[in-house]
C-alpha positions as CSV (number, residue, x, y, z in Angstrom):
1,M,0.2,-0.3,0.5
2,R,2.8,2.2,0.4
3,R,3.5,1.8,-3.1
4,L,0.5,3.6,-3.8
5,V,0.1,6.6,-1.4
6,V,2.7,9.0,-3.6
7,P,1.6,7.7,-6.9
8,L,-2.5,8.6,-5.8
9,L,-1.3,11.5,-4.1
10,F,0.5,12.9,-7.2
11,G,-2.5,12.2,-9.7
12,I,-5.2,14.1,-7.3
13,L,-3.2,16.8,-7.1
14,G,-2.8,17.1,-10.7
15,A,-6.3,16.2,-11.3
16,A,-7.6,18.6,-8.7
17,V,-5.1,21.4,-10.7
18,L,-6.5,21.0,-14.0
19,I,-10.0,20.5,-13.4
20,S,-9.9,24.2,-11.4
21,L,-8.4,25.6,-13.7
22,G,-10.9,24.4,-16.2
23,V,-13.8,25.7,-13.5
24,W,-12.3,29.2,-13.7
25,Q,-12.5,28.6,-17.3
26,V,-16.3,28.8,-17.4
27,Q,-16.4,31.6,-14.2
28,R,-14.4,33.2,-16.9
29,L,-16.7,32.6,-19.7
30,S,-19.9,33.5,-17.5
31,W,-18.0,36.3,-17.1
32,K,-16.8,37.1,-21.0
33,E,-20.6,36.3,-22.3
34,A,-22.2,39.1,-18.9
35,V,-19.7,41.3,-21.2
36,L,-20.7,40.9,-24.3
37,A,-24.6,40.7,-24.0
38,D,-24.0,44.8,-21.6
39,I,-22.3,45.4,-25.0
40,E,-24.4,44.0,-27.9
41,A,-27.5,46.3,-25.5
42,R,-25.2,49.0,-25.3
43,V,-24.2,49.0,-28.5
44,A,-27.9,48.9,-30.2
45,G,-29.5,52.2,-27.0
46,A,-30.5,54.8,-28.4
47,P,-28.8,57.2,-29.8
48,V,-27.6,60.4,-28.1
49,A,-26.0,63.9,-29.0
50,L,-22.6,64.0,-27.8
51,P,-20.8,64.3,-25.4
52,T,-18.5,67.2,-24.8
53,A,-15.9,65.6,-22.9
54,P,-16.4,61.7,-24.6
55,D,-14.3,59.4,-22.1
56,A,-12.7,56.2,-22.8
57,A,-13.7,54.1,-20.8
58,R,-17.4,55.6,-20.0
59,D,-18.7,56.3,-23.2
60,R,-17.5,53.1,-25.6
61,F,-19.1,51.6,-27.2
62,L,-21.6,54.9,-26.1
63,P,-24.9,55.3,-29.6
64,V,-24.1,59.1,-31.1
65,A,-26.3,60.8,-33.4
66,A,-23.6,63.8,-34.9
67,E,-25.3,65.9,-38.0
68,G,-22.1,67.7,-39.3
69,M,-20.2,68.8,-42.4
70,L,-17.8,65.7,-44.1
71,E,-14.1,66.2,-44.3
72,G,-10.9,66.4,-46.0
73,P,-8.7,64.7,-45.7
74,E,-8.9,61.1,-45.1
75,L,-6.9,58.2,-43.6
76,H,-7.3,54.4,-45.2
77,V,-6.6,51.7,-42.7
78,L,-6.2,48.0,-44.1
79,V,-8.8,45.7,-43.0
80,G,-9.5,42.4,-44.4
81,A,-13.4,42.2,-44.0
82,K,-15.5,38.6,-44.2
83,E,-16.7,38.2,-47.3
84,L,-15.8,42.0,-48.5
85,G,-11.7,40.4,-48.5
86,A,-9.1,43.5,-48.2
87,G,-9.7,46.9,-48.2
88,Y,-9.7,49.7,-46.5
89,R,-11.4,51.5,-43.1
90,L,-11.9,54.7,-44.7
91,I,-11.9,57.8,-41.9
92,Q,-12.7,61.4,-42.4
93,P,-13.1,64.4,-40.5
94,L,-16.2,66.0,-39.0
95,D,-17.0,69.3,-38.1
96,L,-19.6,70.3,-35.6
97,G,-18.9,73.4,-35.9
98,E,-17.1,73.9,-32.9
99,R,-15.5,70.6,-32.7
100,R,-14.1,68.0,-35.0
101,I,-14.4,64.8,-34.7
102,M,-12.9,61.7,-37.0
103,V,-15.1,59.0,-37.7
104,D,-15.0,55.1,-39.2
105,R,-17.0,55.5,-42.0
106,G,-16.8,51.9,-42.8
107,F,-15.5,50.3,-46.3
108,I,-14.1,50.8,-49.3
109,G,-12.5,48.1,-52.3
110,L,-7.9,48.1,-52.7
111,T,-8.7,50.2,-55.9
112,D,-11.8,52.6,-54.5
113,K,-9.1,54.3,-52.2
114,D,-8.3,57.3,-54.7
115,A,-11.8,57.6,-55.7
116,P,-13.4,60.8,-55.4
117,R,-15.7,60.6,-52.1
118,D,-18.6,63.0,-51.2
119,R,-18.3,65.7,-48.7
120,G,-20.6,67.9,-46.9
121,A,-24.1,68.2,-44.9
122,V,-24.3,64.7,-42.6
123,R,-26.2,63.2,-40.3
124,L,-24.5,60.2,-38.5
125,I,-25.8,58.0,-36.5
126,G,-22.5,55.6,-35.0
127,N,-20.5,53.9,-32.2
128,L,-18.5,55.9,-30.4
129,H,-15.3,53.4,-30.2
130,W,-11.2,53.4,-28.9
131,P,-10.0,49.8,-30.6
132,D,-7.2,48.5,-28.8
133,E,-5.7,47.5,-32.4
134,V,-2.3,49.5,-31.9
135,D,1.0,46.6,-29.9
136,G,4.5,46.2,-30.5
137,Y,4.1,44.0,-34.1
138,T,2.2,46.5,-35.6
139,P,4.0,49.1,-38.2
140,P,3.8,52.8,-38.8
141,P,1.8,54.3,-41.4
142,D,3.4,54.4,-44.7
143,L,2.0,57.8,-45.3
144,D,3.7,58.6,-48.7
145,K,1.2,55.3,-49.5
146,D,-2.2,57.5,-47.1
147,I,-1.8,53.8,-45.1
148,W,-2.5,53.0,-41.3
149,F,-2.5,49.3,-40.4
150,A,-4.3,49.9,-37.0
151,R,-6.8,52.6,-35.6
152,D,-4.6,54.8,-33.5
153,V,-7.0,57.5,-32.2
154,P,-4.0,59.9,-30.8
155,A,-2.2,59.9,-34.3
156,M,-5.6,59.9,-36.6
157,A,-6.8,62.4,-34.6
158,E,-3.2,64.3,-35.0
159,A,-2.6,63.7,-38.1
160,L,-6.2,64.8,-38.8
161,N,-6.1,67.8,-37.1
162,T,-9.6,66.6,-34.1
163,E,-10.1,65.5,-31.0
164,P,-9.0,61.7,-30.2
165,V,-12.7,60.5,-30.8
166,L,-13.7,58.3,-33.0
167,L,-17.4,57.4,-34.6
168,V,-17.7,54.1,-36.3
169,V,-21.2,55.4,-38.1
170,R,-23.3,52.4,-39.1
171,Q,-26.2,55.1,-40.2
172,Q,-25.7,57.5,-42.8
173,E,-28.3,60.1,-43.4
174,G,-27.4,62.6,-46.0
175,G,-24.8,62.7,-48.3
176,E,-23.5,59.8,-51.1
177,P,-22.0,56.4,-49.2
178,A,-21.8,54.7,-52.2
179,G,-19.6,52.4,-52.6
180,I,-18.8,52.2,-49.0
181,T,-19.9,49.7,-46.9
182,P,-21.0,50.3,-42.7
183,L,-18.6,48.2,-40.3
184,P,-20.1,48.9,-37.3
185,V,-19.2,48.3,-33.9
186,D,-20.4,44.7,-32.2
187,G,-19.0,41.8,-30.0
188,G,-17.6,39.6,-32.5
189,G,-14.1,41.1,-32.2
190,I,-13.9,40.3,-28.7
191,P,-12.5,36.6,-28.1
192,N,-14.2,34.5,-25.9
193,D,-12.6,31.1,-26.5
194,H,-12.8,30.5,-22.6
195,L,-15.7,27.3,-23.2
196,Q,-12.7,25.6,-25.6
197,Y,-9.7,26.0,-22.8
198,A,-12.2,24.2,-20.4
199,I,-13.1,22.2,-22.0
200,T,-9.2,21.2,-22.1
201,W,-8.9,21.0,-18.7
202,F,-11.5,18.7,-18.1
203,S,-10.1,16.5,-21.0
204,L,-6.3,16.7,-19.2
205,A,-8.1,15.6,-16.0
206,L,-10.3,13.1,-17.6
207,I,-6.3,11.7,-19.3
208,W,-4.4,12.4,-15.9
209,L,-7.3,10.6,-13.8
210,A,-6.6,7.6,-16.1
211,M,-3.1,7.3,-16.4
212,T,-2.9,7.5,-12.8
213,G,-5.8,4.5,-12.2
214,Y,-3.5,2.6,-15.1
215,L,0.5,3.0,-12.4
216,L,-1.6,2.0,-9.6
217,W,-2.6,-1.1,-11.3
218,R,0.8,-1.3,-13.1
219,V,2.3,-0.5,-9.0
220,R,-0.7,-3.2,-7.5
221,R,0.4,-6.1,-10.4
222,G,4.4,-5.3,-9.2
223,A,5.3,-4.7,-12.3
224,G,6.8,-1.1,-11.6
225,A,5.4,1.1,-15.1
226,K,6.8,4.2,-15.2
227,F,6.1,7.2,-16.3
């Protein structure tokens, strides 16, 4: 019996650790689903006026209606969109009279980057967003070709001389948004892999217990099997 104690304890301890990791992922899954549900509800809410001093933490995903003048110049952020392929997000300044913000009007094809674009009075409905798309691997923008590789709100605002505020458009009234496909904000871009992680940890726990049982069986038979 003494020969069984060590592998039995080792097996129980290892399985307990793996099961606890699986349970933690289940808890994270519940938390993430609540976060995504809150985002979807917030995104789909009734639009309000643009806050005087938008805050990235407080006003992220806030639905907003804004009226103003679409202006230039444009910025083009390289993007790949499902069912649309490769193209650019079209970023333009919106002059609201006493202030200027940026608007992400949506997707344009690679060949449409230099196409003439409508300017003038519009009413836009969308959501405020401060995308977290910049990391240590993000290339700097190619200013000669006017190509950006991420929506870097502070840097884009400096380039366009606007407030560091981005309105992602889902509906436009006025103007001619021909050739522009809105890419509205939703929770689809937020990863939620916790179920897969939980299944992985629980599966490893079962394998660990099976290996422990096999080892105990070998020990009892005196075979002295080892990992």
